[in-house]
N, C-alpha and C positions, 0 to 999 in steps of 0.2 A: 425682451429675453427673447430669441430664436425658437421657433418651434418646428418639428419635422411636419410633413401635409397633413398626415393624418393621427396628430399626436391626440391622446386622448387622455385627461386629468382625471384622476380618483381621489376621492377627497372622503371624510370620514365628519359628519356632523353628528352635536348631539344637542339637545334639548331638555331641560333639565326643568321641570313644572314641577306644582307644589306635590300632586300625586303620582306623576308617570315621568321616565327618564325615558328620550326616546334617542335611539343612536340609529342612524343610517350611513351608508356606503353608497354612493354614488358616483358617478363617472359623467364628467361633464364632457359632452362631446364637441367637436369642431364648432357645429352649427347653433351651440350652444342650448341644442337638448339637453335633457337630465334624464340619464337611465339609472332606477334604483335598483341597485345591484342585488341588496339585502338591506336589513334592517330588524333590530329587537326595542320591546318596548317593557320596561321592567316598573314594579312600585319606586317611589323616591322612599328611600328610610326615613323614619317620623323625625321631626325638631330640627333636621337637618339643612333648612333653609330659612332665615328668618329677613323678611323686608329684603329680600332677592339675594341677598349675602347665603355664601354657604358658609356655614357654621361646624360643622365636620367633613371635612372634605379627604380624610380617611372611609367615611361609611360610604358617601357619595364615588368615591372610585372605584372602591369595593366593586358596589352595585355595576358601576359600569362597564368593569374589566368581565365582572360573570357575563353580560349581554357579549359583548366584543366577542367572546369565546366559545361558548354557545349557540352562536350564529359565524362563525368562522370570519369575523369582520377583519380584513389585514392593510386596511390604509392607514398611513402614519400620518399623511395631512390632514388636519385637524381644524374646524371651526366649530363654535358654539355659542348658545345662545343664552343670554341672559333671563332669572323671572323681571319680570316687570313692576313689580310693587315698589321698588325704589327708583325707576327713569323718572326724571325729571323733564317733559317736555314745555316748552311754551312758542307760542306764535307774536312777533314783536313789529309792528312798523314803526321804523326808524329815521328821524331824520339825518339826510346826510348833503353835508356842503361837497362843492366840490374839491377834490383833492383831498379829502379826507379818508384816512384807511378805514376797511369795513373791517378787518378784524378789533381792531380797537373799540370803534364803537360797539360792537356786538358785546365786548368781554364787558367794555361799561355799561351796557343796558343789563346785563345778565347781574353784574355786581347790585344794581339800582333796583333789579324787579325780581331775581330769584331767591330764595327762602337758601342759600349756600355758601359754600366756602370755597370761591373758587379754586385758591391753590390744591384742594382736596377733592377735587371735580374734575373731571374729563368731560369739557365742554366743544361739541360737534355743532357745524351750524350747515344750512343750506339757504341759499337764496330762490326765493320765490320767486320777487317778483320787484319791478321798480318802477314808481310811476309819479307822475308830478300832482303835486296837488295843493295851489294857490301859489303855484310858482315856487314851489318845495319840492326838491325831491326825496322821495320816501322810499326806503327799501325794506319790503317785507321778508322777512328771516325765521326759518323754523331751528327753533335749536333745544340741542336735546343735552342733559348732563348727568352723569353717573358716577357715584364717589369711585375712587381710584382705586380704594381698598376693597369694593366689590370684583371691579374687574380683573385684581391679582387674584381674588378666591377662584376665578375661573381659569384663569390661568393655570393657577395651581395645581388643579385637576387635571388640566392637559398634559401637565410636564412628570406631574405622579405617574399618569398611563403609559411615559415614553411616547408620547405624541408629538407631534412637532404645531406649534400655535401656529396657524394663519388668522385667524382673527376672532374678534369675541363681537356678538350683535344683539341685538335689541329686536323683540318679538314685532316690535314696527316697520324697522328696517326689511326683514325677512318679509312680510305682508305688501308691502311697497311694490318688493322684486318682483313677487309671483304674480299680482294684480297691475303689472307693466305690458304684459303679456295678454293675447285674446282669453276672454273666456266662455267655455260652451256650457249652457244653460239652458233649463227646459222647462219652457214657458206654461200656465198654467192655465188653467179657462177659468180664472176668479173675473166677478165685474169688474176691478178695479183694473186690471191691466189689458182686460181687452177695450174697455173705454176711455182711459188715461195714459195708456203707458208712453204713448207718442207724443204725447205733449209737456213731458216733462223734461229735465234737465238730463241728458243722458251722462255730462262728461266730468260733472261732479257726483262720489258715490263714497258711500261707506261700507266700509269693510267690517263686522263687529264677529270678535275672537273671544268668543264663550267657555272661558276652561274652566277649570276645579273651584279655585279661589278667586278668582275676578274675571272682568267683563272688560273686553279693551276696545276701545273707539278709537278705528282708523280712518279719516276722511282724505280722498286723493280728487285734486283733478288734473282732467287731460293726466290722470295716470298716476301724477305727482302726489307726494304724502303731504298733508298741510295742517292736519292734527292730526294730535294722539292724546289718549287720557285712558286710565288705567281706573277704572271702577271695583271698588272692594268688596264685590259679590260672584261668588259663579255656584257651579250647578252644586258643587258640595254643600253649601247653604242651605240647599230644598231640600236633599236628604235630613241635613240638619235638624230644621224645622219641623218637619213630618216625625222624625225619631222625637223631638222632645215633646211633640203638641199629644201625639198618640202613646207615648210612653214605650216606645217598640226600639228594638236594636237597630242601628245604624243601617246592617245589612238588607234587614227586611225595609227599611225606610228607602234607600236605593232600589229594589229590587220593585217598591211600589211605583216608586216614580217611574220606572223606564215603564212598569207597564200600563199605568196610567197615562202619564204625562198630563199634555194641559186642552187636550183636544176635546172639544163639546162633546160633551155626555149624551147618549143615547136614551131611550124611555125606560128602559131598563135597567139605570145604572145604579150601585147600590150607594148605599146612605156612604160607606167608609172612601167611594173612589170618589164622589161628588166632596167630602169635607178636605179628603186629602188635596186633591186640586184648588179648592177653595185656599189653603196655607198655601201651595205654590204662587197660583197667583197674585196675592199679596205680597212676597218678594218678589217674584218677575214686575208685577207695577212698578215699584221702587226702582228699580234695574233700570225701567224703561223712561220713567218720569228722568233719570238723570242721564239717560240717553239722547233725549230729547232739549236738555240745557246744553247737551254737547253741541247739540245740531244749530240750537240759537245761540250761541257762544261762535259758533264757526261762520255764522252768517252776518252776525251784528259787530263783533268785536273783533274778527281775522278779516275782512274785507273779502269772504268765501261766497261762495253763489250755494240756492236750495240744494237742498242733496235730492236727487234724481232716482235710485236706486240703492239696493243695499244687499252686499253680500254677508252671509252667516255662512260662519267655518267654525273650527274646534267641536270637542267631543259634547260639550253640552251642546251646542247647535240641534243635537239629535231629539233633541225632548220633543215627544208627541206633542202636534199642535203649533210647537211655537213659533214657527213659520209664518202662519196665519193666523196669529195672536197677534205676534209686532207686524204685519201687514195691517191687520185691522187698526193696529192702534196709534202705530207710527204716519199711516195714510201714504205710506211710499212701499212700491213692490218692491218684495223680497224675495232673495235666490239663495237655497244651498247649495256651496261650492265644495265638491272633495278634490283630492288630490289629480286625479284623473278627467277633471272638469278644465284643467287648465293646458292650453296648449305649448308640445314640446316636451311634455312628462311621459317616461316611458317605463314600466315595471317589467322584472326578471319574470316569467314564467315560472309559476309552482309557490311564488311568494303567497302569502295570506291577504286579499285585497278590502279585507271589511274593518280593517283598524289606519287604513290607510288616511282618514280625514283626520287623526291625531299627528300626523307629522308634515302637514304646512309648513309650521313654522323651521323644524329642521331640515326640509328640502330648499327652504326657499332661502338661508343664507349662502348657499351653494352657488346662488346664482351670480 
């Protein structure tokens, strides 16, 4: 399509999470820089999302419409991010004989190895690598499958809002698009980073997305997504455990979670603080074990390389002490990343910058 020399593409991006709905209006400039013109965040209506599917389009649509009106968002071309719990992804090594059709091979592999009805799912794949092993050509592919009914529920939201659907995407693709750009991070003065950082493989890294209900593990090699796994535990599990163990309200448990985090307590720490941190660490340890299992699976079963560094994103990544705890436990340097840590992202003056960490996925799909 022909474009005028200084054409600017305005887009509306919507990310519907379990706890929050994020709506962002961006301008994609000629040099592929992203200008965040406006955004709004609202609470997701209760019981409207189950396993990634929108169960009550009307309630969700009404909430999004309020955000659009209250923030003066005008764009009509829209992209939307699906919730991650019902997105299935796998990495396969497929034997390929000369002349064989890769589309057919992938479809047969999915039928035989993934617990889905291929007629009811949208199946996408990306060829990651082709190699020879004992004179046999093997193709490494990354496959994603999503139920067509779930995709339709997200499209229905855009149509109900009077928007023009451009795409429906998954959080892993959004993250991969962002981390294909240069990332600016601040080096800490920890012993690990000073002594070992230059000795690890920097071409393979993980992006851990700490959400409200899930933790998403993404692994990229040479900035290409090669592994994705959704762990069914997020930051809301922490306050739920604190609430049930101490017999206090959820809002109070959330306040205490944010206040104490899991940072190493000082000598004057109260018994309450130590107890709360113990409760949270038990849960975080379970998540970290699953993250470690993902790393091992990627290295041993997906022909992957050792993880050289970790970036953490999402609202749950702001928990006090989490970065240091991850670094000590996984023995890999860990970097918190916000929206403005990524090259080519600018924000309209006057917008609240404190909540930008929640917008990685909603902005990422505009790329």
